[in-house]
N, C-alpha and C positions, 0 to 999 in steps of 0.2 A: 504494500500500500504506500503510495507516494504522499509526501508532505504537502499540505495546502500551500499555494504560492505565497500567501501572506505570512505564513510561518517562516518560509524561506527568506522573505524580505526582512523580517525582524532579526533572524539570525545574521543576515548580511549587515544590518544596522549595528548590531552588537560587535561584529567583526570590525566595522568602521570605527566604532568607539575605541576598541582595543588598539587599532592602528593609528588612531588620531587622524583619520582621513576626513577632513572637514568637508570636502566636496561631496563625498558619498553620504555623509550625515545630512548635509544641506539638501541633497536630492531626495532623501528618504522622508524628510519632514516638510509638510506644507508650509508655505510662507506665512500663512495665517494661523498656524497651529498654536495650541496652548498646552503648556506642561504644568501640571499641578503638583507641587511638592508639599508634603505634610509638615505640620509643626506650628508652634505658637511663638517661640522665641528664637528659633534657629535662623541664622542669616540667610538661609536658602528658602525658608518657608514662604508659601504663597503661590500665585499663578504667574507664569512667565509666558508672555505672548509674543508671537511672531518670531521670525528668525533672529532679530536683534535681541529680544528678551531671552529666548532659549539659549542662544550661543553665549550670552553674558552669564546666564545661570551655569552652563557647563564650564565656562572659563573660571568662574568663581569656585566651583568644586575643585578644580585642579589647583587653583591658587591657594585656597584654604588648607589643602592637604599637601602643599608643596610637591605636587605631582605624584603623590603616593596612591591616589585613589585608583582602584581596580574593580572591574566587574567580572564575575564568574557566572556565565550563563548556565543555567541548569536545565530549563525546559521551555518550550514555546508551544502554545496551543492557539489555533487560529481558525476563523471562518471568513466569509466574504466581507464582513463588516468590521471585525475587530480581532485583536490578538492579545494574548496574555503571556508575558515573559516572566519567568521565575529566575531570580539570580541572587547572588550574594554581593553586597557592596562592601569593599574593604578599603581602609585608609588609615593614616595617622595624622594627628593634628595636636599640637601643643602638649605632647606627652600622652595623649589619649589614643586609644585604638578603636576603630569601628570595624565590626564584622557582623553584618546584619542581613538576614534573609529579607528579600524585597520582591515585590511584584509590581509590574507595570501593566495597566490595562490601556491598550492603545486602540483608539478608533482609527479606522483607515478608510480613505476614499481614493479611488483610482491608484491604489498601491502606495499611497503616501500617508504618513501619520498626520492626523488632524487634531487629535486631542489625546493627551497622555495623563493618566492619573497614577501617581506613585503611592504604593502602600508599603509600609515597613512593619517588621515584626515587633520591634520594641520602640514605640514612638518616643517614650521619655528618653531613652538612651540616644536615639538619633537626634532629637531636638537639642539635647545637652551637648552632643558632639559638635553640632554646627553653631551653637550659641556663641 
């Protein structure tokens, strides 16, 4: 049984994140997309809109972790409208370590991400890490 094309697209997006391939990431995410990151006090909490907002958010992740942030993709499920990606986010910041199971719910249109909701296992730990 072959994988749904949207699952393949999300795997390619994670490979682009890993390779820091900005052009591939830009092509995979709609110009008007919104990325929702959880939290109340973390510096990344909130909604990040459009390429400018999303790329600023992603750059901030790298900046705050001094380039140590990594994604380990575990599984992708997809249909014609959305995909769910399960991964672990890892990084170091100011003597603290992050190792958190995470899930992205990704709405897709014409093969591109239009809305991303990020869910984390331990919201208090994640919010504290990014505070």
